[in-house]
KOLFI-549883 format. One record per residue (C-alpha): y, z, x; residue in three letters. Coordinates in steps of 0.25 Angstrom, whole numbers, plus 5000, padded with zeros to 4 digits. Layout:
N
YZXALA;...
//
This chain:
537
486850325026PRO;486650435037THR;486450585036SER;487250695043ASP;485950745049GLY;485950875041GLY;485250835029GLY;486550825021LYS;486950705012GLU;486850575019PRO;488150505022PHE;488650395012VAL;489350265017GLN;490750255013PRO;491050165001THR;491650035005ASN;492050085019HIS;491550055033GLU;491750195038TYR;491950335032GLY;491950485036LEU;490850575030PHE;490650725029ALA;489450785037THR;489650915029ARG;490450955017ASP;491950955019ILE;492751055011ALA;494151035005TYR;495351075015ASP;494451035027GLU;494850955039VAL;493950835040VAL;494550765052LEU;495650815063LYS;495950695072ILE;496950715084PRO;498050625085ILE;497750585099ASP;496450515094SER;497250425085MET;497750285088MET;499250265087CYS;500250215098PRO;501250325095TYR;500250445098PHE;500450525111ASP;499050495116HIS;499250345115VAL;500550345123LEU;500250445134THR;498750435137SER;498250345148GLU;496950315141SER;497650245130VAL;498350115131SER;499850105127PRO;500250055114PRO;500549905113PRO;501849855108PRO;502649865098PRO;502450005102PHE;503550055112ASP;503550195117ALA;505050185120ASN;505450145106ARG;506050265098PRO;505150315088LEU;506050295077GLU;506150145080HIS;504650135080ASP;504250165065LEU;504150025060GLN;503249985072LEU;502250095072ARG;501250025063PRO;501349905071LEU;501149985084CYS;499850045079LEU;499349905076ILE;499649845089THR;499049975096TYR;497749955088LEU;497649815091ALA;497949835106ASN;496849945107GLU;495849855099ARG;496049755110HIS;495849855121ARG;494449875116GLY;493649975124ARG;494850005133ASP;495550075121SER;495450225120VAL;495250195105PHE;494150105106ALA;493050195099PRO;494050205087TYR;494350055087LEU;492850025087ASP;492850095073THR;493850005067LEU;493449895058PRO;493749745062ALA;494449715049SER;494849775036SER;494849735021PRO;496449745020THR;497149625015PRO;497649595029LEU;496249535032TYR;496249455019TRP;496349305019SER;497449235011VAL;496449185001GLU;495849324999GLU;497249384997MET;497549274987ARG;496249284979ARG;496149444979GLY;497549504980LEU;498049404969ALA;497249494960LEU;498349604964THR;499849614966SER;499649624981HIS;499449484986LEU;500849474991LYS;500749614999ARG;499449565006ALA;500149435010VAL;501349505015MET;500449605023MET;499749485030GLN;501049425033ALA;501549555039LYS;500349565047LEU;500549425054VAL;502049465056TRP;501649595063ASP;500649525072TYR;501649425077VAL;502649535080GLN;501649615087ALA;501049505095ARG;502449465100GLU;502749605105VAL;501449605112ILE;501649475118ASP;503049515123GLN;502449645129THR;501549555137HIS;502649465142LYS;503549585146GLU;502449675152SER;501849645166ALA;500449695163SER;500249725148PRO;498749715149ILE;498749835158GLU;499249925148VAL;498249875137GLY;499149775129LEU;498249665123LEU;498649525127PRO;499449445116THR;498349345115ARG;497349465110ASP;498349515100PHE;497849435089THR;498149435074PHE;496749475071GLU;496849595081LEU;498249635075PHE;497749625060ARG;496549715064TRP;497449815070ALA;498449805058THR;497349825047VAL;496649935055THR;497950015056ALA;498349995042HIS;496950045037THR;496850155046ARG;498150215051GLN;498750345047ASN;500150395049LEU;500050505059ILE;501150605064PRO;501150625079PHE;502050695090PRO;502950595097VAL;502150555110ALA;502650605123THR;503050465128SER;503850445115ARG;504650575115ARG;505750515124GLY;506050415113ALA;505950515102SER;506850615109SER;507850505112ALA;508150505097GLN;508350655097GLY;506850695092ASN;506050805098SER;504750785106SER;503950845095ASN;504250735085ASP;503150695075ILE;503150545073GLU;502150465064GLN;501350335067ALA;500150265061HIS;498850295069GLY;497350265068LEU;496550395067VAL;495050385072PRO;494050435062LEU;495050475051TRP;495250325048ASP;493850305043ILE;494050405031ILE;494050325019ASN;495050345007HIS;494850414994GLU;495850444984ASP;495450584979SER;495750724980ASP;494650754990ARG;495050645000ALA;495450695014CYS;496950705018ARG;497550685031THR;498650765039ASP;499150775053CYS;499350905060GLU;499850945074PHE;499351065081VAL;499851125094ASP;499151075106ASP;498551195113ASP;497851115125ILE;498351165138GLU;499351065145GLY;499750995133THR;500851015123GLU;501350975109GLY;500450965097SER;499150885093LYS;499050805081GLY;497950785071TYR;497650705059LEU;496850795050VAL;496050745038CYS;495650855028HIS;495050875014THR;496050915003PRO;496451065002SER;496351054987THR;494851074983ARG;494251054969PRO;493551174962LYS;492251214967GLY;491751224981ASN;491451084984VAL;491751004997PRO;492750894998CYS;491750805004PHE;490250825004HIS;489350805017ALA;489050655018GLY;490250615009GLU;491250525014GLU;492650595018ILE;493850525012THR;495250525014MET;496550505005TYR;497350395011TYR;498550425003GLY;499250374991ALA;499050224993ARG;498950114982SER;497650024982ASN;498449914988VAL;498849994999GLN;497450035002LEU;496949895001LEU;498049835010PHE;498049955020ASN;496650005020SER;495749895014GLY;495249955001PHE;495549984987VAL;495350124981ASN;494550094969CYS;493250104962ALA;492050014967GLU;491449964954ASP;492449844953ILE;491649764944LEU;491549874933SER;493049894934VAL;493249744933GLU;492449744920GLU;493349854914GLU;494649784918HIS;494149654911LEU;493649734898LEU;495049804898ALA;495749674899SER;494949614887GLU;495249734879ASN;496749724883GLY;496849864889VAL;497049904904ALA;495849964912ALA;496450094917THR;495250194914SER;494250154925HIS;494950204937ARG;494550094946PHE;495750124955ASN;495350254963ARG;496750264969ASN;497450374962ARG;498850334969THR;498750184967ASP;499950104963CYS;500049954959ALA;501049854961LEU;501849804949LEU;502749684950ARG;503949654941LEU;504849534941ALA;506049484935LEU;505849394923PRO;506049244926PRO;507449194928ALA;508249184915ALA;509149084910LYS;510249194909ASP;510549184924ALA;511449304923GLY;510449404918LEU;509449354928ASP;510349374939ARG;510649514935ILE;509149544934ARG;508949494948GLU;510149574954MET;509549704948ILE;508149664953ALA;508649654967ALA;509149794966ARG;507849844960PHE;506949784971GLY;506549654966PHE;506249544975ARG;506049394974ALA;504549364978PHE;504149224982PRO;502849174977GLU;502249114990GLN;500949084984GLY;500549234981SER;500649284967ASN;501549404967HIS;501649424951ASP;503149384951GLY;503049274941LEU;502049354932GLU;502949474932ALA;504149394929ALA;503449334917GLU;503049464913ALA;504549514912ALA;504949384905ALA;503749404895LYS;504249544892VAL;505749494890ILE;505349384881GLU;504449474872THR;505649574871ILE;506649464868GLY;505649404857THR;505349534851GLN;506849594852SER;506249724857THR;507149734869GLY;508549724872SER;509249614863ASN;510449594872THR;511049454868LYS;511549344877THR;512749254873THR;511849154866ASN;511149264858GLY;509849264866GLU;509249394871SER;509449414886ALA;508049454888SER;507449334880LYS;508449244887LYS;507949294901ALA;506549264897ALA;506849124894SER;507249084908GLY;506349004918THR;505449064928LEU;505949094942ARG;505349024953LYS;504149094960ALA;505149124972THR;506149194962GLU;505249304956VAL;505949434957VAL;505049544958MET;504749694961VAL;503549764965GLU;503349904960VAL;502150004963GLU;501650074951VAL;500650184947SER;500350284936ALA;501050394944LYS;502250304947ASN;502350224934PHE;503850194934LEU;504450194948PRO;505950154948ILE;505650014953ASP;504749984942LEU;505650044931ARG;506849954936ASN;505949834937ALA;505449844923LEU;506849864918LEU;507449744925LEU;506349644923CYS;506549644908ILE;507949694906ALA;508849634896ASP;510349604898LYS;510849744895ASP;509749804903GLU;510049714915LEU;511549754914THR;511149904914HIS;510249884926LEU;511249804934LEU;512349914932ARG;511350024935ASN;510449974946MET;510750094955ASP;510350184944LEU;509050114943TYR;508750124958LYS;508950274958SER;507850374955GLU;508750484950SER;509250394938SER;508850464925THR;508150394914SER;509350404905GLN;510150314914GLU;509050204915LEU;508550094905LEU;507250134898LYS;505950074900LEU;505250024887GLY;504249944880GLU;504749814887LYS;504549874901HIS;503149914897LEU;502849774892ALA;503249724906LEU;502449824913ALA;501249784905GLU;501449634908GLU;501549664923LEU;500249744923VAL;499649634915GLY;499949534927ILE;499049614936GLN;497849604926ARG;498149454924GLN;498149434939ARG;496749494942ARG;496249414930GLY;496749284936LYS;496149314950GLN;494849384947GLN;493949254947GLU;494349234961LEU;493849364966ILE;492549394973ASP;492249544972LEU;491249524983ALA;492349494992ASN;492949624998GLY;494349574998ARG;494349514984ASP;493649644979ARG;494749734985ALA;495849644978SER;495049654965TRP;495049814967GLN;496549814970LEU;496849734958ALA;496049824949LEU;496649944955CYS;498049884952ASP;497749854938GLU;497249994935GLU;498450054942THR;499449964934LEU;498649994921SER;498750144924VAL;500250134928TRP;500550054915LEU;499950164907ASP;500850264913SER;502050164911PHE;501750134897ARG;501650284894SER;502950314900SER;503650194892ILE;503050244879GLN;503550384882VAL;504950334885SER;504950244872ILE;504450364864GLY;505550454870ASN;506650344867THR;506150334852ASN;506250484850GLU;
//
């Protein structure tokens, strides 16, 4: 640790980070920490990149003649290829001092091997997401390489304008640029560049339009995340440019401490303390996949022991607050029960599922919870049929429809019909979850009602009196689904090496998901119990 030279408290290295921003003095609430001009940022759409002779022009797929409104989907890729091109230019890039500060790799799953993903993320519900992200990375690389290669073929001297050769546009360079952009970019508003105003005006817009694009911000991007009330927030502001001979406005990215201060005259950050910033309302899986970390407690072993003790006692471990992400949400998967012998009921269930956002997920060697979720629905249906606590609608041969549905054979793995819903304690009953719970274990009468009123169930304006009620059987299904996550981690934990950083991140994510699901289940259980109590009154 080093001192600030004034005899104050020495600096402390940031926890689990390579870089951090530290206070050399006390910083008050409602105080500006950083104010960074837009013309120091790295983005192919900014005016200083497009008009300055000292900055090389952005590479394809950026096209200065393409109307801005046709450019929205390409903007993230344009930043990635621009970053890769500037990295290749090395010391010739005006951004070379900034590029030298960027890490050579990242702990995000885009750098994980297939074996690391299978071993670690199999603890969680997110293995499929990681595989799809890596597949998209390869697809984006192929598309970008083709565009660069075509530009070389059509241009007389692409090297003279700073475009890297196709042979140097490697997958490793593209992956580095992609991960660097994902972990550090910020969406920044900016005045439409002078060279783009013709395209904008052609669409009837004024030359003072403000657009948005992702850019890289030197210094700002080394501030680490903290989910707290004191963490810095970020805004953009534009001020009149009063420099003689210029016109328009100048933009800044402003990082400041919160305006709301606690009681007492205490600073937001003390001298020598690391300054942190709130990255926004992101789940832990978003933080891991896009930023390379999980926002949780560090004492993972004691948390593991608490989970095991809770499991032995048959209760959920929800009190330890291992998860430090206050806006975290978890992924819950629901699947239709296995195909029934009553093909008519099964077809009705599948028709409704298509309208409710269910999809058929292929197995393809990665566990997506589909079979477990389908078996959970079948288990609840069978229990209800055996105990005669649910609807007892009879079929022509006298057997209950719900019990008959449970007696069918399993669908093939490629025929699992499933939906994914994000849940949290604050959003414990989104519309998609309510509909999925009702559908998965609906009896014949309930399926008929759902089929006739599908539009009603898709509308947020529907009243509770118009809809089927959630009850004990739906709570039973929710408990079974949460149990799947706990069982998954129990089956995989022997393969995990906590000394391995990627295994450790997967383990942390699994624990956070369990806690979030447990807290969500508590909220959902309370709402069901209140609903049942109101019905009985």
